[in-house]
C-alpha angles and dihedrals in degrees: 000000000000115000099036132072091216129036119195112253095030096095092049092048091054093044092050091046093052091049092052094044090053090049093050091056088076098063091036091055096041091054095034092234140145108255114214112192123186121206134194118252108117109211096351121079094197096107092049093043095052094040089052093046093051097041095044096238114181097230133010124197113202131193094242096061123054112220140213113231095208091053091047090051092054092050094048093048088055091047091052093048091051093050113090088216092052101235138104137206125221122185119203126195109221089238094053116117143180120264111279092012134099126239114275113261133179142176131026121316117269125232089287096048095257121136120213114274123211146082096097090110092061091047091052092045093052092044094051092049092050094047099041103029087227120129116251136206114214121197129171109201094191112146093006085079088063098037126109133017118334118250123256096264093052091048092051096046092045092051091048093047088053092049092047092049092052091047091053092050090049088053090054095252125134141157090065136124122216113234147165117231126170089352095304133109115240143139130251131188110286092239090062091086092064097038094086146354133248118228136165112277092237098186091054105035110023136063105218093193097048097035095228142102114284108192116180139139092031097172108117095000124131117271095237101038092245 
C-alpha cells in the first residue's frame, strides 16, 4: 500500500509463501521436475521477488518485467543441470506476462473494476515442458498465502495500528491513515494510499536478463525493495 513502508498481512504472505516453496522442493526433487509456483500480487512483483530471494528460487518472474519463454527455458534447464538433485524452482507473480502480451485476466470485474489475475503459472509450466521436454510441477498458492494465523510482526503492527487509530479519534482527528515510515508509527492523510503505486525498483533489485533478484548496494535502500 502506498504511503506506508509496511502493510499488515505482507509479512505473513511472504512467510507462508517461503514455507510452501520449501515444501514443494520435495516433490520437485523426487520427480526431477521444474516446479512452477504462482503467487498473488496483482500488478506488483514484490511478494514474488522477496519470496524468491528468501527461499533461493532459481528464477522469479515479476509483474514489472515482461519475459521471454524461450530464454527462461534455457536458464531453467541450466539451473536443473547444476542442481545435484536435478530440479529447479521458478516463481511467477500472477501479474507477470510474456513480452508483447497483457497479463492474464478472467471473470467479471469486481467492485473496483478489476478482473481476476492469474493462470500465468500454468501457461509457463506448460510452455517449459513443451520447450524442454522436462516434466513440470505447477502449483498456484493463491489463498494459501493468506491462510492461517498471522505471524508475530503482522500481529504487532496490526495491534499498534488499531491503538494509534483509536488515539487519533480520541484526540478529535480523522481522515487519516496509520502508517509506518522509516521505522516509526505515524499518520498520513487518508488519500495518500491512492496517490501513487508501489512497484519493485527493477533497476536496483532485479536482473532483467537472468529473471532473478539482484540485490546489491543495500546501504540506504528500502527494507522491502519497493
